[in-house]
N, C-alpha and C positions, 0 to 999 in steps of 0.2 A: 680430843683436844688435850689429852694428857700424855706428857712424855716424862718418863723416869730417867734421871740423870745420876750417874755414879761417876766419881773420879777414878782415874787409872790406878792411883794409890789403894783406894778402897778394893778395886777389883783384884789387884795383885796379893793383897794380904789374905784374902778368902776366895781365891779364884774358882774352885770347884763349887763351893756353895753359892756364890754370887752368880755364876754361870747359870746355874739351875734356876735361881730366883728370877734372873733376867728371861730366861726361856719360858718361864711360867708366865711372867708379865706379857711377853709377845704372844703367847698362846691365847691370852685373854683380849688380844686386840690392842694393847698399849704400845706406844712408841717408846724406844729406849735409846739412850745416848751415853757414850764414854767421854767424860770431860777431861781436859788437861792432858791429853795423850802426848806423851814424850817429855813430860815435865820432871819426871824422876824415875822411879822403878818402871821398866818398860815391859809392856805386853806384846812387844813386837814378834816374839816367837810364837804367840797365841793368836795373833790378829786374825788368821784365817778363819776361826771359828768362835769369835767373841758375839754372843747374841745380842747386838745393838743394831739400830738402824743408822745411827749418826756417830761419827768420831769427830770430836772437837779438838783440833790441833792447839796445843799450848802456845801461848804467845812468843815463847822463845824461838820457835821456828821462824816467825816474822821478824823478831828482833835481829836474828843472824843475817837476813837479807839486807839490812841496812848497812851492814859492815863490809860485805864483798859479794861478789857475783856468784861464788860457790854456794853461798847461803840461799840464794834465789834458786839456783839449780837444784839444791837439795830440797827445798820446800816444793817446787814443781814435781819432783819425782815422788815425794811422799803423798801429796795431793792425788796424783795419777794412780799410784800403787792402791791407795785406800779406795779410790773410786772404782778401780778394776776388779776390786774385791767385793764390790756391791754396796758399799756403804756411802751415805752422804757425808760431805766433809764440810765442816765449819772451822774457820780460823779465828782464834780469840785475840784480843789485844789491840783492836783496830783504833788507831788514834789520829789518822791523817787521810785526806783524800787521795794521796799517792799510794797508800797501802791498799785502799779499796781498788784502785785502778790495777795495782799488781795482782791482787787476788782475781779480780775478773779476767786478767790475761792468762792466769794459771788455771782457769776453769774450775775455780773453788765454788761449791755450792753455796756457801753463805759465809757471813762475817759477823762478828760480835765485838763490841767494845765501846769505849767512852765517845768515839766519833759520832756514833748513833745516839747513845744515851748513857749516862752514869745509872748505877743501881738506884731505884727509887722505891719507897715504901708502897706497899700494896694500895693504901688509901690514895696516895697521889696518882698511881697508875689508873685507878678507877676513876677519879676525877678527870684525868686527862683524855682517857681513851674509851671508856665505857659509856655508852649512851643510856639515858634513863627509860 
């Protein structure tokens, strides 16, 4: 039930060291994910061997979809590329039902954003979702 998540920026700054660490986590049976993919310094040239289970696409990918059709085409291709490489794909920054429907149409594995919930303190999460 534990997933270790690192940002793309952290991965880029210490790529070899972080890659060994993530491989170790996976060997121990933990799930790993890469957060904010595409937000800044890109690991695109290393994506084929990043030891993570999930890649979370930065909200900028989705933002570009609202401005033109090329943005949607680009997001579709990124989602399909990442999935073909064997990763789960989650898109961040979801704020509307239309964005949810778009991601469904693109066959994205998951979505994260304020449309579902804003970040909440652990105590509130426990109060809302955990049974006694």
